[in-house]
Structures are given as C-alpha cells and as structure tokens.
C-alpha positions in Angstrom: -9.0 0.2 5.9 -11.0 -1.9 3.8 -13.6 -2.4 6.7 -13.6 1.3 7.4 -14.1 2.2 3.7 -16.5 -0.7 2.9 -18.8 -0.4 6.1 -18.6 3.7 6.1 -18.9 4.3 2.4 -19.8 7.8 2.7 -16.8 8.3 5.2 -14.5 10.8 3.9 -10.9 10.1 3.4 -9.7 12.4 5.9 -12.1 10.9 8.7 -11.0 7.3 7.7 -7.2 8.6 7.9 -7.8 10.1 11.5 -9.4 6.9 12.7 -5.9 5.1 11.4 -3.8 7.7 13.3 -6.0 7.1 16.3 -5.5 3.7 16.4 -1.7 3.5 15.7 -1.6 6.0 18.7 -3.3 3.4 20.9 -0.7 1.7 23.4 -2.8 -1.3 23.6 -2.2 -1.9 19.7 1.3 -2.8 18.8 2.6 -1.5 15.2 5.9 -2.9 13.6 6.5 0.6 12.1 4.0 3.2 12.8 5.8 5.6 10.9 5.2 3.5 7.8 1.5 3.4 8.8 1.0 7.2 9.6 2.8 7.9 6.2 0.5 5.6 4.3 -2.5 7.1 5.7 -1.5 10.7 4.7 -0.5 9.3 1.2 -4.1 7.7 1.2 -5.7 10.9 1.9 -3.9 13.4 -0.2 -3.2 11.3 -3.1 -6.5 9.6 -3.0 -5.4 6.1 -3.9 -6.1 3.0 -2.2 -4.3 2.1 1.3 -2.4 -1.0 -0.2 -0.8 1.1 -2.6 -0.3 4.2 -0.1 1.4 1.7 1.9 3.8 0.3 -0.7 4.6 3.9 -1.5 5.3 4.7 2.1 7.5 1.5 2.4 9.3 2.6 -0.5 9.8 6.0 0.6 11.0 4.9 4.0 13.7 2.4 2.6 15.1 4.8 0.4 14.1 2.7 -2.7 11.8 5.2 -4.1 10.2 2.8 -6.6 7.2 0.5 -6.6 6.4 -2.2 -9.2 2.8 -2.3 -9.9 0.1 -2.3 -12.6 -1.8 0.2 -10.6 -1.6 3.3 -12.4 -2.9 5.4 -9.5 0.5 5.5 -8.0 1.8 8.1 -10.7 0.1 10.4 -8.8 2.5 10.4 -6.0 5.6 12.4 -6.8 7.8 11.2 -4.4 8.1 7.4 -6.0 8.4 6.2 -9.2 6.1 3.6 -10.3 7.5 0.4 -12.6 5.3 -1.0 -14.9 5.8 -5.1 -14.9 6.7 -6.5 -18.0 3.7 -8.3 -19.7 3.9 -11.9 -19.4 4.3 -13.9 -22.5 1.6 -16.7 -23.0 4.5 -19.0 -24.5 5.9 -19.3 -21.1 5.5 -22.4 -18.9 4.4 -22.4 -15.3 7.1 -23.3 -12.9 7.2 -26.6 -11.6 5.3 -27.4 -8.6 7.0 -27.7 -5.4 7.7 -31.4 -4.2 8.6 -31.8 -0.9 12.0 -33.7 -0.1 13.8 -33.0 -3.5 
C-alpha cells in the first residue's frame, strides 16, 4: 500500500483498493487470510483511513474483538469497531530493565 500510495500520489483510493484485490486474487501470491486483506482494502477505500489502521479494523472485526487500541483518531470514523485511547505514559516511570541472555 505504501508503495502504491507514494509512487502513484494522484491515484484515487478506489484504484489502489482494486490493485490490492487483484494482487490477492493471484494464484501465485499466498495470503494467510485473504478475507482480512480484502476487508482492509474496503475500509481503506470507504472510511478513508490509512491501510495500517484499516488492517487493524479488519482484524478486530474478523476476530470478534471489535476494539482497537490506538492513538490514531481516524479509526473513530469506522462504526464497526471501538477505538480505545491508550493511557498516557507518565514521565516518572522507569524504563524496563534490558534483557540479559541467560538470566
């Protein structure tokens, strides 16, 4: 999606969505869950949100969770899921200890 959007800056979303649907339909391309990709393309086109967020929406819908934790308020445009605002990170928190192999 990023390549299609950045290379073809003037390409309408419906043409980018059609290109994704065409790629998913190729027998030589294996998709883990083509239905999620197709739904993400649909959300991308109709709700006009970035594809990454559209993919999160599609995953939340298909799993039945119906919620997405995100700072991106564009997800609020999608009526099928609820966006949950992550809590603010306080500046008083210390960073987690780095992983040490073997401990």
